[in-house]
C-alpha positions in Angstrom: -4.7 9.9 -21.2 -3.8 6.4 -20.0 -0.6 5.7 -18.1 0.8 2.2 -18.4 1.1 1.4 -14.7 3.0 -1.8 -15.3 6.0 0.4 -16.1 6.0 1.9 -12.6 7.9 0.3 -9.8 5.6 -0.2 -6.7 7.1 2.8 -4.9 6.9 5.0 -8.1 3.2 4.0 -8.4 2.5 4.8 -4.8 4.2 8.2 -5.2 2.3 8.8 -8.5 -1.0 8.0 -6.9 -0.3 10.4 -4.1 1.0 13.2 -6.3 -2.2 12.9 -8.4 -4.3 13.0 -5.2 -5.7 9.6 -5.9 -4.8 8.4 -2.4 -4.7 10.3 0.9 -1.6 10.9 3.0 -2.8 8.3 5.4 -3.2 5.7 2.5 0.2 6.8 1.2 1.9 6.2 4.6 0.2 2.8 5.0 1.2 1.7 1.5 4.8 2.7 2.0 4.9 0.9 5.3 3.4 -2.2 3.8 5.8 -2.1 1.0 8.8 -1.9 3.4 7.4 -5.0 5.3 6.9 -6.8 2.0 10.5 -6.2 1.0 11.8 -7.5 4.3 9.7 -10.7 3.9 10.6 -11.4 0.2 14.3 -10.8 0.8 14.4 -13.2 3.7 14.7 -10.7 6.5 13.0 -11.4 9.8 10.3 -8.9 10.6 8.4 -8.5 13.8 6.1 -6.0 12.2 3.8 -8.5 10.5 0.9 -8.8 12.9 -2.9 -8.7 12.9 -3.0 -4.9 12.8 -0.7 -4.7 9.7 -2.9 -7.3 8.0 -6.0 -5.3 8.9 -4.4 -2.2 7.4 -3.6 -4.1 4.2 -7.2 -5.3 3.9 -8.6 -1.8 4.6 -6.2 -0.2 2.0 -7.1 -2.7 -0.7 -10.8 -2.3 0.0 -10.5 1.5 -0.3 -8.4 1.3 -3.5 -11.0 -1.0 -5.2 -13.8 1.3 -4.1 -15.5 -1.0 -1.7 -16.8 -0.1 1.7 -14.3 0.9 4.4 -14.0 -1.8 7.0 -13.6 -0.9 10.6 -10.6 -2.0 12.5 
Protein backbone atom coordinates (compact mmCIF):
# COMPACT_ATOMS: atom_id res chain seq x y z
CA UNK A 1 0.00 0.00 0.00
CA UNK A 2 1.31 3.42 -0.95
CA UNK A 3 0.80 6.38 1.38
CA UNK A 4 0.75 9.83 -0.26
CA UNK A 5 3.41 11.51 1.87
CA UNK A 6 2.71 14.93 0.36
CA UNK A 7 -0.49 14.97 2.44
CA UNK A 8 1.45 14.71 5.70
CA UNK A 9 2.65 17.77 7.54
CA UNK A 10 6.38 17.48 8.30
CA UNK A 11 5.74 16.62 11.96
CA UNK A 12 3.07 14.08 11.01
CA UNK A 13 5.48 12.48 8.56
CA UNK A 14 8.23 12.29 11.20
CA UNK A 15 5.76 10.77 13.67
CA UNK A 16 4.52 8.31 11.05
CA UNK A 17 8.04 7.20 10.15
CA UNK A 18 8.80 6.62 13.81
CA UNK A 19 5.54 4.78 14.51
CA UNK A 20 6.24 2.50 11.55
CA UNK A 21 9.77 1.88 12.88
CA UNK A 22 11.28 3.39 9.73
CA UNK A 23 13.45 5.71 11.85
CA UNK A 24 15.06 5.18 15.24
CA UNK A 25 14.32 7.20 18.37
CA UNK A 26 17.64 9.00 17.86
CA UNK A 27 16.69 9.92 14.29
CA UNK A 28 13.23 10.96 15.48
CA UNK A 29 14.68 13.28 18.14
CA UNK A 30 17.13 14.82 15.68
CA UNK A 31 14.38 15.34 13.09
CA UNK A 32 12.04 17.01 15.59
CA UNK A 33 14.84 19.26 16.86
CA UNK A 34 15.80 20.23 13.31
CA UNK A 35 12.17 20.94 12.48
CA UNK A 36 11.88 23.28 15.49
CA UNK A 37 15.01 25.15 14.39
CA UNK A 38 13.69 25.33 10.83
CA UNK A 39 10.45 26.89 12.09
CA UNK A 40 12.33 29.48 14.12
CA UNK A 41 14.35 30.48 11.07
CA UNK A 42 11.55 30.66 8.51
CA UNK A 43 9.29 32.61 10.84
CA UNK A 44 11.96 35.21 11.51
CA UNK A 45 12.94 34.29 15.03
CA UNK A 46 16.55 34.47 16.06
CA UNK A 47 18.07 31.16 16.92
CA UNK A 48 21.40 30.52 18.52
CA UNK A 49 20.98 26.80 17.93
CA UNK A 50 22.13 26.82 14.31
CA UNK A 51 25.77 25.83 14.41
CA UNK A 52 28.18 23.34 12.84
CA UNK A 53 26.98 20.50 15.09
CA UNK A 54 23.35 21.01 14.04
CA UNK A 55 24.33 21.15 10.37
CA UNK A 56 26.34 17.95 10.80
CA UNK A 57 23.31 16.27 12.37
CA UNK A 58 21.19 17.36 9.40
CA UNK A 59 23.67 15.96 6.89
CA UNK A 60 23.98 12.69 8.82
CA UNK A 61 20.19 12.29 9.10
CA UNK A 62 19.62 12.98 5.40
CA UNK A 63 22.39 10.55 4.51
CA UNK A 64 20.82 7.85 6.69
CA UNK A 65 17.35 8.46 5.27
CA UNK A 66 18.48 8.11 1.66
CA UNK A 67 20.35 4.94 2.53
CA UNK A 68 23.87 6.23 2.10
CA UNK A 69 26.80 5.58 4.34
CA UNK A 70 26.72 7.04 7.83
CA UNK A 71 29.15 9.93 8.10
CA UNK A 72 31.11 10.32 11.26
CA UNK A 73 30.77 13.53 13.25
